[in-house]
MARTIMI-878227 format. One record per residue (C-alpha): residue in three letters; z, y, x negated; residue number from 0. Coordinates in nm, 2 decimals. Each point is the difference from the previous one (the first is absolute). Layout:
BEGIN
+------+--------+--------+--------+------+
: resn :     zz :     yy :     xx : resi :
+------+--------+--------+--------+------+
:  ALA :      Z :      Y :      X :  NUM :
...
+------+--------+--------+--------+------+
This chain:
BEGIN
+------+--------+--------+--------+------+
: resn :     zz :     yy :     xx : resi :
+------+--------+--------+--------+------+
:  MET :   0.00 :   0.00 :   0.00 :    0 :
:  LEU :   0.09 :   0.24 :  -0.28 :    1 :
:  ALA :  -0.33 :  -0.08 :  -0.18 :    2 :
:  PHE :  -0.19 :   0.09 :   0.33 :    3 :
:  ALA :   0.18 :   0.33 :   0.02 :    4 :
:  ILE :  -0.08 :   0.09 :  -0.36 :    5 :
:  ILE :  -0.37 :  -0.09 :   0.04 :    6 :
:  PHE :  -0.01 :   0.20 :   0.32 :    7 :
:  ALA :   0.16 :   0.30 :  -0.16 :    8 :
:  ILE :  -0.25 :  -0.01 :  -0.30 :    9 :
:  SER :  -0.30 :  -0.04 :   0.23 :   10 :
:  VAL :   0.11 :   0.30 :   0.21 :   11 :
:  ALA :   0.05 :   0.21 :  -0.31 :   12 :
:  LEU :  -0.35 :  -0.10 :  -0.12 :   13 :
:  ALA :  -0.16 :   0.08 :   0.33 :   14 :
:  ALA :   0.17 :   0.34 :   0.00 :   15 :
:  GLY :  -0.12 :   0.07 :  -0.35 :   16 :
:  ILE :  -0.36 :  -0.10 :   0.09 :   17 :
:  ALA :   0.01 :   0.22 :   0.31 :   18 :
:  PHE :   0.13 :   0.29 :  -0.22 :   19 :
:  LEU :  -0.29 :  -0.04 :  -0.24 :   20 :
:  PHE :  -0.27 :   0.00 :   0.27 :   21 :
:  ARG :   0.13 :   0.28 :   0.22 :   22 :
:  ARG :  -0.21 :   0.30 :   0.09 :   23 :
:  ASN :   0.10 :   0.34 :  -0.09 :   24 :
:  PRO :   0.04 :   0.20 :   0.33 :   25 :
:  ARG :  -0.06 :   0.33 :  -0.17 :   26 :
:  LYS :  -0.35 :  -0.11 :  -0.11 :   27 :
:  TRP :  -0.31 :   0.02 :   0.21 :   28 :
:  TYR :  -0.20 :  -0.32 :   0.01 :   29 :
:  GLY :  -0.35 :   0.01 :   0.12 :   30 :
:  HIS :  -0.38 :   0.02 :  -0.05 :   31 :
:  MET :  -0.18 :   0.32 :  -0.07 :   32 :
:  LEU :  -0.36 :   0.11 :   0.05 :   33 :
:  CYS :  -0.19 :   0.28 :  -0.17 :   34 :
:  HIS :  -0.26 :   0.16 :   0.23 :   35 :
:  ALA :  -0.18 :   0.16 :  -0.29 :   36 :
:  CYS :  -0.09 :  -0.31 :  -0.20 :   37 :
:  GLY :   0.11 :  -0.29 :   0.23 :   38 :
:  TYR :   0.25 :  -0.14 :  -0.25 :   39 :
:  ARG :   0.29 :  -0.20 :   0.15 :   40 :
:  TRP :   0.32 :  -0.10 :  -0.16 :   41 :
:  LYS :   0.35 :  -0.13 :   0.08 :   42 :
:  THR :   0.29 :   0.21 :  -0.09 :   43 :
:  SER :   0.38 :  -0.01 :  -0.01 :   44 :
:  LYS :   0.12 :   0.35 :  -0.09 :   45 :
:  PRO :   0.27 :   0.23 :   0.14 :   46 :
:  ALA :  -0.26 :   0.17 :   0.22 :   47 :
:  PRO :  -0.37 :  -0.07 :   0.07 :   48 :
:  SER :  -0.24 :   0.12 :  -0.27 :   49 :
:  ARG :  -0.15 :   0.34 :   0.02 :   50 :
:  LYS :  -0.30 :  -0.06 :  -0.23 :   51 :
:  CYS :  -0.24 :  -0.28 :  -0.05 :   52 :
:  GLY :   0.06 :  -0.22 :  -0.30 :   53 :
:  LYS :  -0.37 :  -0.02 :  -0.08 :   54 :
:  CYS :  -0.16 :   0.34 :   0.07 :   55 :
:  TRP :   0.32 :   0.21 :   0.03 :   56 :
:  ASP :  -0.12 :   0.15 :   0.33 :   57 :
:  GLU :   0.28 :   0.10 :   0.24 :   58 :
:  ASN :  -0.18 :  -0.14 :   0.31 :   59 :
:  VAL :   0.21 :  -0.32 :   0.02 :   60 :
:  VAL :   0.16 :  -0.15 :   0.31 :   61 :
:  PRO :   0.21 :  -0.31 :   0.07 :   62 :
:  VAL :  -0.24 :  -0.28 :   0.12 :   63 :
:  SER :   0.19 :  -0.04 :   0.33 :   64 :
:  ASP :  -0.09 :   0.37 :   0.08 :   65 :
:  ALA :  -0.36 :  -0.03 :  -0.13 :   66 :
:  GLU :  -0.11 :  -0.32 :   0.17 :   67 :
:  PRO :   0.11 :  -0.14 :   0.34 :   68 :
:  ARG :  -0.01 :  -0.36 :  -0.13 :   69 :
:  GLY :   0.20 :   0.08 :  -0.31 :   70 :
:  MET :  -0.07 :  -0.22 :  -0.30 :   71 :
:  GLN :  -0.19 :  -0.27 :   0.20 :   72 :
:  ALA :  -0.34 :   0.16 :  -0.10 :   73 :
:  VAL :   0.09 :   0.03 :  -0.37 :   74 :
:  ASP :  -0.14 :  -0.22 :  -0.28 :   75 :
:  PRO :   0.30 :  -0.12 :  -0.19 :   76 :
:  ALA :  -0.19 :   0.01 :  -0.33 :   77 :
:  ASN :  -0.02 :   0.39 :   0.04 :   78 :
:  ILE :   0.38 :   0.05 :   0.03 :   79 :
:  ARG :   0.18 :   0.12 :  -0.31 :   80 :
:  ARG :   0.38 :   0.02 :  -0.05 :   81 :
:  ALA :   0.14 :   0.34 :  -0.08 :   82 :
+------+--------+--------+--------+------+
Protein backbone atom coordinates (compact mmCIF):
# COMPACT_ATOMS: atom_id res chain seq x y z
CA MET A 1 0.00 0.00 0.00
CA LEU A 2 2.84 2.37 0.85
CA ALA A 3 4.57 1.63 -2.45
CA PHE A 4 1.35 2.48 -4.32
CA ALA A 5 1.09 5.81 -2.49
CA ILE A 6 4.71 6.66 -3.31
CA ILE A 7 4.28 5.76 -6.99
CA PHE A 8 1.06 7.80 -7.13
CA ALA A 9 2.73 10.84 -5.53
CA ILE A 10 5.66 10.65 -7.96
CA SER A 11 3.37 10.33 -10.99
CA VAL A 12 1.26 13.31 -9.85
CA ALA A 13 4.42 15.39 -9.42
CA LEU A 14 5.65 14.37 -12.89
CA ALA A 15 2.29 15.20 -14.47
CA ALA A 16 2.27 18.62 -12.80
CA GLY A 17 5.82 19.27 -14.03
CA ILE A 18 4.94 18.32 -17.60
CA ALA A 19 1.81 20.50 -17.50
CA PHE A 20 3.95 23.40 -16.24
CA LEU A 21 6.41 22.99 -19.13
CA PHE A 22 3.69 22.96 -21.81
CA ARG A 23 1.51 25.77 -20.48
CA ARG A 24 0.62 28.77 -22.64
CA ASN A 25 1.51 32.25 -21.55
CA PRO A 26 -1.80 34.15 -21.18
CA ARG A 27 -0.06 37.50 -21.81
CA LYS A 28 1.00 36.45 -25.32
CA TRP A 29 -1.12 36.64 -28.44
CA TYR A 30 -1.16 33.39 -30.39
CA GLY A 31 -2.43 33.52 -33.94
CA HIS A 32 -1.92 33.67 -37.67
CA MET A 33 -1.22 36.93 -39.49
CA LEU A 34 -1.67 38.00 -43.12
CA CYS A 35 0.01 40.83 -45.03
CA HIS A 36 -2.32 42.39 -47.58
CA ALA A 37 0.59 43.99 -49.45
CA CYS A 38 2.60 40.85 -50.33
CA GLY A 39 0.31 38.00 -49.23
CA TYR A 40 2.79 36.64 -46.68
CA ARG A 41 1.25 34.60 -43.82
CA TRP A 42 2.89 33.64 -40.56
CA LYS A 43 2.11 32.26 -37.12
CA THR A 44 3.04 34.45 -34.18
CA SER A 45 3.13 34.30 -30.40
CA LYS A 46 3.98 37.79 -29.22
CA PRO A 47 2.61 40.08 -26.49
CA ALA A 48 0.45 41.80 -29.15
CA PRO A 49 -0.33 41.13 -32.82
CA SER A 50 2.40 42.26 -35.19
CA ARG A 51 2.15 45.72 -36.75
CA LYS A 52 4.54 45.10 -39.66
CA CYS A 53 5.00 42.26 -42.13
CA GLY A 54 8.03 40.10 -41.46
CA LYS A 55 8.81 39.88 -45.17
CA CYS A 56 8.14 43.29 -46.78
CA TRP A 57 7.83 45.45 -43.61
CA ASP A 58 4.53 46.91 -44.79
CA GLU A 59 2.08 47.93 -42.05
CA ASN A 60 -0.99 46.55 -43.84
CA VAL A 61 -1.22 43.34 -41.74
CA VAL A 62 -4.26 41.80 -40.06
CA PRO A 63 -5.01 38.67 -38.03
CA VAL A 64 -6.25 35.93 -40.37
CA SER A 65 -9.52 35.54 -38.47
CA ASP A 66 -10.29 39.17 -39.37
CA ALA A 67 -9.02 38.88 -42.95
CA GLU A 68 -10.73 35.67 -44.07
CA PRO A 69 -14.10 34.34 -42.96
CA ARG A 70 -12.85 30.75 -43.08
CA GLY A 71 -9.70 31.50 -41.09
CA MET A 72 -6.72 29.28 -41.78
CA GLN A 73 -8.69 26.62 -43.71
CA ALA A 74 -7.72 28.18 -47.05
CA VAL A 75 -4.02 28.47 -46.17
CA ASP A 76 -1.25 26.35 -47.63
CA PRO A 77 0.68 25.06 -44.56
CA ALA A 78 3.96 25.24 -46.47
CA ASN A 79 3.60 29.05 -46.69
CA ILE A 80 3.32 29.60 -42.90
CA ARG A 81 6.42 30.80 -41.06
CA ARG A 82 6.86 30.96 -37.29
CA ALA A 83 7.73 34.40 -35.93
